MDAnalysis code that builds the backbone (N, CA, C; Angstrom):
import MDAnalysis as mda
import numpy as np

u = mda.Universe.empty(450, n_residues=150, atom_resindex=np.repeat(np.arange(150), 3), trajectory=True)
u.add_TopologyAttr("name", ["N", "CA", "C"] * 150)
u.add_TopologyAttr("resid", np.arange(1, 151))
u.add_TopologyAttr("resname", ["UNK", "UNK", "UNK", "UNK", "UNK", "UNK", "UNK", "UNK", "UNK", "UNK", "UNK", "UNK", "UNK", "UNK", "UNK", "UNK", "UNK", "UNK", "UNK", "UNK", "UNK", "UNK", "UNK", "UNK", "UNK", "UNK", "UNK", "UNK", "UNK", "UNK", "UNK", "UNK", "UNK", "UNK", "UNK", "UNK", "UNK", "UNK", "UNK", "UNK", "UNK", "UNK", "UNK", "UNK", "UNK", "UNK", "UNK", "UNK", "UNK", "UNK", "UNK", "UNK", "UNK", "UNK", "UNK", "UNK", "UNK", "UNK", "UNK", "UNK", "UNK", "UNK", "UNK", "UNK", "UNK", "UNK", "UNK", "UNK", "UNK", "UNK", "UNK", "UNK", "UNK", "UNK", "UNK", "UNK", "UNK", "UNK", "UNK", "UNK", "UNK", "UNK", "UNK", "UNK", "UNK", "UNK", "UNK", "UNK", "UNK", "UNK", "UNK", "UNK", "UNK", "UNK", "UNK", "UNK", "UNK", "UNK", "UNK", "UNK", "UNK", "UNK", "UNK", "UNK", "UNK", "UNK", "UNK", "UNK", "UNK", "UNK", "UNK", "UNK", "UNK", "UNK", "UNK", "UNK", "UNK", "UNK", "UNK", "UNK", "UNK", "UNK", "UNK", "UNK", "UNK", "UNK", "UNK", "UNK", "UNK", "UNK", "UNK", "UNK", "UNK", "UNK", "UNK", "UNK", "UNK", "UNK", "UNK", "UNK", "UNK", "UNK", "UNK", "UNK", "UNK", "UNK", "UNK", "UNK", "UNK", "UNK"])
u.atoms.positions = np.array([
    [-33.552, -24.410, -55.307],
    [-33.493, -25.610, -56.121],
    [-34.465, -25.474, -57.279],
    [-33.973, -25.693, -58.458],
    [-34.775, -25.616, -59.672],
    [-35.563, -26.912, -59.843],
    [-36.877, -26.843, -59.613],
    [-37.710, -28.044, -59.691],
    [-37.819, -28.576, -61.119],
    [-37.620, -27.719, -62.107],
    [-37.593, -28.198, -63.489],
    [-36.415, -29.132, -63.692],
    [-35.291, -28.793, -63.064],
    [-34.101, -29.651, -63.170],
    [-34.364, -30.981, -62.468],
    [-35.051, -30.950, -61.341],
    [-35.405, -32.189, -60.634],
    [-36.267, -33.052, -61.550],
    [-37.228, -32.428, -62.211],
    [-38.090, -33.163, -63.142],
    [-37.279, -33.792, -64.277],
    [-36.303, -33.058, -64.796],
    [-35.461, -33.587, -65.872],
    [-34.696, -34.820, -65.409],
    [-34.165, -34.764, -64.194],
    [-33.412, -35.905, -63.656],
    [-34.340, -37.102, -63.482],
    [-35.528, -36.858, -62.970],
    [-36.499, -37.941, -62.776],
    [-36.878, -38.551, -64.128],
    [-37.146, -37.711, -65.121],
    [-37.519, -38.196, -66.449],
    [-36.386, -38.970, -67.103],
    [-35.161, -38.541, -66.842],
    [-33.990, -39.244, -67.373],
    [-33.991, -40.701, -66.911],
    [-34.562, -40.933, -65.744],
    [-34.630, -42.287, -65.176],
    [-36.026, -42.883, -65.345],
    [-36.750, -42.407, -66.344],
    [-38.069, -42.937, -66.705],
    [-39.083, -42.895, -65.565],
    [-38.911, -41.977, -64.658],
    [-39.845, -41.794, -63.535],
    [-40.118, -43.093, -62.784],
    [-39.099, -43.925, -62.665],
    [-39.244, -45.220, -61.994],
    [-38.780, -45.117, -60.535],
    [-39.601, -45.627, -59.644],
    [-39.268, -45.610, -58.214],
    [-37.985, -46.385, -57.935],
    [-37.685, -47.372, -58.757],
    [-36.463, -48.166, -58.558],
    [-35.196, -47.340, -58.792],
    [-35.336, -46.148, -59.367],
    [-34.190, -45.264, -59.622],
    [-34.014, -44.215, -58.532],
    [-34.698, -44.375, -57.431],
    [-34.696, -43.368, -56.369],
    [-33.288, -42.967, -55.934],
    [-32.457, -43.937, -55.632],
    [-31.107, -43.604, -55.136],
    [-30.314, -42.865, -56.212],
    [-30.404, -43.288, -57.454],
    [-29.681, -42.607, -58.530],
    [-30.176, -41.169, -58.693],
    [-31.483, -40.960, -58.594],
    [-32.049, -39.603, -58.683],
    [-31.502, -38.746, -57.543],
    [-31.505, -39.299, -56.341],
    [-30.979, -38.559, -55.184],
    [-29.499, -38.230, -55.375],
    [-28.732, -39.186, -55.888],
    [-27.301, -38.956, -56.106],
    [-27.056, -37.830, -57.106],
    [-27.848, -37.789, -58.163],
    [-27.660, -36.734, -59.163],
    [-28.022, -35.363, -58.610],
    [-29.089, -35.304, -57.848],
    [-29.480, -34.023, -57.246],
    [-28.431, -33.580, -56.234],
    [-27.949, -34.517, -55.433],
    [-26.890, -34.224, -54.459],
    [-25.642, -33.722, -55.185],
    [-25.288, -34.357, -56.275],
    [-24.096, -33.978, -57.024],
    [-24.195, -32.546, -57.555],
    [-25.352, -32.170, -58.028],
    [-25.521, -30.825, -58.591],
    [-25.650, -29.738, -57.532],
    [-26.268, -30.064, -56.396],
    [-26.571, -29.041, -55.388],
    [-25.713, -29.120, -54.137],
    [-25.003, -30.213, -53.955],
    [-24.207, -30.468, -52.755],
    [-25.068, -30.776, -51.537],
    [-26.396, -30.892, -51.751],
    [-27.303, -31.283, -50.678],
    [-28.663, -31.582, -51.291],
    [-29.578, -32.083, -50.457],
    [-30.916, -32.441, -50.926],
    [-31.947, -31.513, -50.282],
    [-32.356, -30.462, -51.001],
    [-33.369, -29.550, -50.454],
    [-34.711, -30.249, -50.267],
    [-35.468, -29.790, -49.279],
    [-36.765, -30.396, -48.972],
    [-37.704, -30.338, -50.169],
    [-37.689, -29.215, -50.908],
    [-38.559, -29.085, -52.075],
    [-38.271, -30.165, -53.109],
    [-36.988, -30.488, -53.275],
    [-36.608, -31.526, -54.234],
    [-37.103, -32.890, -53.771],
    [-36.975, -33.155, -52.474],
    [-37.435, -34.438, -51.932],
    [-38.952, -34.582, -52.084],
    [-39.662, -33.504, -51.844],
    [-41.121, -33.544, -51.992],
    [-41.520, -33.792, -53.444],
    [-40.790, -33.181, -54.374],
    [-41.082, -33.379, -55.796],
    [-40.784, -34.824, -56.208],
    [-39.699, -35.377, -55.694],
    [-39.358, -36.770, -55.988],
    [-40.449, -37.701, -55.464],
    [-40.887, -37.457, -54.245],
    [-41.941, -38.286, -53.644],
    [-43.190, -38.263, -54.513],
    [-43.553, -37.092, -54.959],
    [-44.748, -36.932, -55.790],
    [-44.577, -37.614, -57.144],
    [-43.465, -37.347, -57.812],
    [-43.274, -37.837, -59.182],
    [-43.005, -39.337, -59.252],
    [-42.330, -39.891, -58.227],
    [-42.023, -41.322, -58.240],
    [-43.043, -42.140, -57.460],
    [-43.992, -41.438, -56.827],
    [-45.014, -42.092, -56.015],
    [-44.359, -42.953, -54.920],
    [-43.425, -42.319, -54.221],
    [-42.691, -42.961, -53.124],
    [-42.987, -42.163, -51.862],
    [-43.316, -42.833, -50.756],
    [-43.593, -42.095, -49.520],
    [-42.388, -41.259, -49.073],
    [-42.675, -40.064, -48.596],
    [-41.621, -39.169, -48.119],
    [-40.798, -39.824, -47.009],
    [-41.432, -40.638, -46.181],
    [-40.697, -41.307, -45.095],
    [-39.618, -42.226, -45.654],
    [-39.910, -42.893, -46.760],
    [-38.905, -43.772, -47.376],
    [-37.736, -42.958, -47.928],
    [-38.056, -41.846, -48.558],
    [-37.008, -40.990, -49.114],
    [-36.127, -40.444, -47.994],
    [-36.743, -39.984, -46.907],
    [-35.960, -39.450, -45.794],
    [-35.131, -40.543, -45.133],
    [-35.663, -41.750, -45.063],
    [-34.897, -42.866, -44.493],
    [-33.629, -43.101, -45.314],
    [-33.760, -43.123, -46.616],
    [-32.604, -43.342, -47.495],
    [-31.638, -42.168, -47.406],
    [-32.169, -40.957, -47.425],
    [-31.320, -39.759, -47.406],
    [-30.549, -39.617, -46.097],
    [-31.082, -40.164, -45.009],
    [-30.370, -40.074, -43.732],
    [-29.507, -41.300, -43.462],
    [-29.798, -42.404, -44.120],
    [-29.028, -43.638, -43.905],
    [-27.664, -43.567, -44.578],
    [-27.619, -43.098, -45.817],
    [-26.368, -43.066, -46.572],
    [-25.608, -41.768, -46.331],
    [-24.329, -41.919, -46.007],
    [-23.500, -40.761, -45.696],
    [-23.257, -39.872, -46.921],
    [-23.482, -40.410, -48.106],
    [-23.283, -39.629, -49.331],
    [-24.289, -38.492, -49.451],
    [-25.390, -38.575, -48.705],
    [-26.445, -37.570, -48.808],
    [-26.401, -36.595, -47.645],
    [-26.818, -35.369, -47.929],
    [-26.897, -34.353, -46.888],
    [-28.228, -33.619, -47.013],
    [-28.883, -33.430, -45.881],
    [-30.138, -32.683, -45.853],
    [-29.922, -31.225, -45.453],
    [-28.666, -30.850, -45.287],
    [-28.322, -29.454, -44.992],
    [-27.345, -28.966, -46.062],
    [-27.360, -27.668, -46.365],
    [-26.460, -27.146, -47.407],
    [-24.999, -27.431, -47.107],
    [-24.269, -27.763, -48.144],
    [-22.825, -28.011, -48.047],
    [-22.091, -26.930, -48.815],
    [-20.843, -26.749, -48.470],
    [-20.013, -25.776, -49.168],
    [-19.677, -26.248, -50.577],
    [-19.146, -25.326, -51.369],
    [-18.766, -25.661, -52.741],
    [-17.634, -26.678, -52.768],
    [-16.853, -26.704, -51.689],
    [-15.715, -27.622, -51.603],
    [-15.838, -28.452, -50.334],
    [-15.787, -29.774, -50.505],
    [-15.884, -30.671, -49.362],
    [-14.494, -31.181, -48.990],
    [-14.129, -30.953, -47.736],
    [-12.820, -31.344, -47.220],
    [-13.022, -32.514, -46.265],
    [-12.314, -33.602, -46.535],
    [-12.365, -34.780, -45.663],
    [-10.963, -35.028, -45.103],
    [-10.890, -35.183, -43.805],
    [-9.625, -35.499, -43.146],
    [-9.725, -36.926, -42.629],
    [-8.791, -37.764, -43.058],
    [-8.789, -39.149, -42.604],
    [-8.263, -39.221, -41.172],
    [-9.041, -39.867, -40.311],
    [-8.641, -40.036, -38.917],
    [-8.416, -41.515, -38.589],
    [-8.263, -42.336, -39.637],
    [-7.992, -43.759, -39.436],
    [-6.665, -43.952, -38.704],
    [-6.430, -45.161, -38.258],
    [-5.258, -45.447, -37.424],
    [-3.948, -44.987, -38.063],
    [-3.699, -45.373, -39.311],
    [-2.429, -45.022, -39.960],
    [-2.273, -43.500, -40.063],
    [-3.343, -42.817, -40.453],
    [-3.278, -41.358, -40.571],
    [-3.172, -40.702, -39.197],
    [-3.902, -41.250, -38.238],
    [-3.898, -40.685, -36.885],
    [-2.493, -40.695, -36.288],
    [-1.817, -41.837, -36.373],
    [-0.475, -41.921, -35.762],
    [0.554, -41.105, -36.530],
    [0.245, -40.764, -37.775],
    [1.167, -39.951, -38.580],
    [0.842, -38.460, -38.528],
    [-0.104, -38.069, -37.675],
    [-0.329, -36.641, -37.470],
    [-1.638, -36.072, -37.960],
    [-2.630, -36.891, -38.249],
    [-3.921, -36.389, -38.727],
    [-4.569, -35.375, -37.771],
    [-4.473, -35.564, -36.451],
    [-5.080, -34.556, -35.567],
    [-4.491, -33.154, -35.770],
    [-3.195, -33.076, -36.057],
    [-2.577, -31.768, -36.328],
    [-3.100, -31.176, -37.634],
    [-3.306, -32.040, -38.631],
    [-3.850, -31.578, -39.909],
    [-5.261, -31.047, -39.691],
    [-6.054, -31.792, -38.947],
    [-7.425, -31.366, -38.650],
    [-7.426, -30.023, -37.917],
    [-6.578, -29.881, -36.907],
    [-6.498, -28.613, -36.170],
    [-6.140, -27.454, -37.100],
    [-5.194, -27.692, -37.994],
    [-4.758, -26.648, -38.930],
    [-5.893, -26.256, -39.870],
    [-6.589, -27.249, -40.416],
    [-7.703, -26.967, -41.330],
    [-8.796, -26.199, -40.591],
    [-9.105, -26.614, -39.369],
    [-10.123, -25.905, -38.580],
    [-9.733, -24.448, -38.376],
    [-8.452, -24.218, -38.073],
    [-7.981, -22.839, -37.875],
    [-8.062, -22.031, -39.171],
    [-7.717, -22.655, -40.291],
    [-7.687, -21.942, -41.570],
    [-9.073, -21.587, -42.087],
    [-10.022, -22.515, -41.959],
    [-11.345, -22.236, -42.538],
    [-12.390, -21.884, -41.489],
    [-12.022, -21.990, -40.212],
    [-12.880, -21.500, -39.138],
    [-14.104, -22.332, -38.817],
    [-14.082, -23.616, -39.153],
    [-15.216, -24.487, -38.834],
    [-14.718, -25.800, -38.253],
    [-15.632, -26.519, -37.625],
    [-15.336, -27.828, -37.047],
    [-15.937, -28.911, -37.942],
    [-15.519, -30.173, -37.735],
    [-16.110, -31.257, -38.526],
    [-17.635, -31.265, -38.413],
    [-18.278, -31.466, -39.564],
    [-19.734, -31.467, -39.619],
    [-20.329, -30.102, -39.913],
    [-19.471, -29.096, -40.078],
    [-19.959, -27.737, -40.310],
    [-19.612, -27.244, -41.715],
    [-20.287, -26.172, -42.104],
    [-20.024, -25.468, -43.358],
    [-19.812, -24.004, -43.008],
    [-18.830, -23.380, -43.669],
    [-18.567, -21.974, -43.349],
    [-19.695, -21.080, -43.882],
    [-19.769, -19.877, -43.361],
    [-20.863, -18.954, -43.704],
    [-20.858, -18.549, -45.176],
    [-19.701, -18.584, -45.818],
    [-19.595, -18.223, -47.232],
    [-19.986, -19.380, -48.146],
    [-20.329, -20.532, -47.552],
    [-20.663, -21.739, -48.312],
    [-19.496, -22.167, -49.207],
    [-18.281, -21.879, -48.758],
    [-17.092, -22.242, -49.528],
    [-16.616, -23.641, -49.165],
    [-16.528, -23.930, -47.858],
    [-16.018, -25.228, -47.406],
    [-16.976, -25.921, -46.448],
    [-17.020, -27.242, -46.559],
    [-17.626, -28.114, -45.553],
    [-16.516, -29.039, -45.101],
    [-16.488, -29.335, -43.811],
    [-15.413, -30.164, -43.245],
    [-16.002, -31.411, -42.613],
    [-15.378, -32.552, -42.907],
    [-15.781, -33.827, -42.319],
    [-14.532, -34.622, -41.962],
    [-14.644, -35.409, -40.917],
    [-13.611, -36.407, -40.657],
    [-14.163, -37.739, -41.140],
    [-13.271, -38.610, -41.586],
    [-13.662, -39.938, -42.047],
    [-12.768, -40.963, -41.380],
    [-13.256, -42.199, -41.322],
    [-12.492, -43.247, -40.659],
    [-11.383, -43.808, -41.524],
    [-11.539, -43.777, -42.829],
    [-10.488, -44.263, -43.717],
    [-10.787, -43.821, -45.134],
    [-9.752, -43.367, -45.832],
    [-9.887, -43.007, -47.242],
    [-9.264, -44.071, -48.148],
    [-8.700, -45.116, -47.522],
    [-8.187, -46.236, -48.298],
    [-6.804, -46.050, -48.883],
    [-6.068, -45.073, -48.413],
    [-4.693, -44.895, -48.913],
    [-3.764, -44.677, -47.717],
    [-3.747, -45.671, -46.863],
    [-3.043, -45.595, -45.579],
    [-1.549, -45.300, -45.722],
    [-0.926, -45.795, -46.781],
    [0.507, -45.576, -46.967],
    [0.829, -44.106, -47.205],
    [-0.171, -43.313, -47.553],
    [0.044, -41.890, -47.832],
    [-0.281, -40.997, -46.641],
    [-0.612, -41.601, -45.506],
    [-1.065, -40.842, -44.351],
    [-0.071, -39.832, -43.837],
    [-0.581, -38.777, -43.232],
    [-1.988, -38.408, -43.134],
    [-2.525, -37.887, -44.467],
    [-3.821, -38.152, -44.702],
    [-4.438, -37.824, -45.983],
    [-5.590, -36.837, -45.793],
    [-5.627, -35.862, -46.694],
    [-6.736, -34.908, -46.767],
    [-7.291, -35.014, -48.184],
    [-8.610, -35.082, -48.295],
    [-9.248, -35.157, -49.608],
    [-10.122, -33.915, -49.772],
    [-9.975, -33.240, -50.919],
    [-10.780, -32.066, -51.210],
    [-11.424, -32.282, -52.577],
    [-12.754, -32.308, -52.583],
    [-13.512, -32.488, -53.827],
    [-13.050, -33.709, -54.626],
    [-12.738, -34.789, -53.927],
    [-12.357, -36.031, -54.600],
    [-10.888, -36.130, -54.948],
    [-10.107, -35.096, -54.665],
    [-8.666, -35.120, -54.936],
    [-7.940, -35.426, -53.630],
    [-7.120, -36.479, -53.657],
    [-6.415, -36.926, -52.458],
    [-5.065, -36.234, -52.346],
    [-4.766, -35.772, -51.127],
    [-3.490, -35.130, -50.831],
    [-2.856, -35.922, -49.703],
    [-1.754, -36.605, -50.014],
    [-1.115, -37.469, -49.037],
    [0.122, -36.866, -48.431],
    [0.609, -37.557, -47.387],
    [1.808, -37.121, -46.651],
    [1.665, -35.663, -46.236],
    [0.484, -35.342, -45.725],
    [0.175, -33.967, -45.352],
    [0.984, -33.519, -44.147],
    [1.281, -32.243, -44.151],
    [1.909, -31.568, -43.023],
    [1.121, -30.282, -42.821],
    [1.067, -29.771, -41.602],
    [0.302, -28.547, -41.380],
    [0.658, -27.420, -42.357],
    [1.917, -27.278, -42.693],
    [2.338, -26.202, -43.597],
    [1.774, -26.383, -45.012],
    [1.558, -27.633, -45.443],
    [1.024, -27.892, -46.787],
    [-0.474, -27.583, -46.887],
    [-1.165, -27.616, -45.767],
    [-2.628, -27.472, -45.808],
    [-3.040, -26.122, -46.367],
    [-2.420, -25.063, -45.917],
    [-2.787, -23.727, -46.400],
    [-2.549, -23.618, -47.903],
    [-1.437, -24.170, -48.383],
    [-1.126, -24.115, -49.810],
    [-2.193, -24.835, -50.637],
    [-2.665, -25.952, -50.146],
    [-3.685, -26.714, -50.877],
    [-5.020, -25.995, -50.834],
    [-5.434, -25.546, -49.656],
    [-6.761, -24.918, -49.525],
    [-6.872, -23.602, -50.293],
    [-5.764, -22.883, -50.459],
    [-5.839, -21.602, -51.173],
    [-6.091, -21.803, -52.671],
    [-5.935, -23.037, -53.167],
    [-6.209, -23.334, -54.567],
    [-7.694, -23.464, -54.877],
    [-8.508, -23.433, -53.826],
    [-9.942, -23.578, -54.003],
    [-10.602, -22.224, -53.772],
    [-11.093, -21.632, -54.847],
    [-11.728, -20.305, -54.850],
    [-12.108, -19.848, -53.490],
])
């Protein structure tokens, strides 16, 4: 993690403690996770206790304290998606990328998560990759979609 970049993000927000969540979001967006060095620098520069930063970073699901892959895959397991075959989609994705929900592959290419709802129930089952929603998924479509990601 480039601490100069962390400093730039903090300065962009006028080094105000009230901007803590926005600073964390920007660092997360650039790195796909929140390295400890970055959190320590934020604590120092914003004069915020590390315990408060860790509380926020662990409370919100948008943040990760462990490295994530370049591509984040979310499989909706909500009721509508579940009854339309989401477990089969999840099984197929696990087989294709070789990881389980909550894991990142060794190449740091993919991270896999299940979610309770992506908000597009009529399109179920739904898989989201890097913010792009793929609806009416079938196991055969999963490989075609995932191969589009480096």
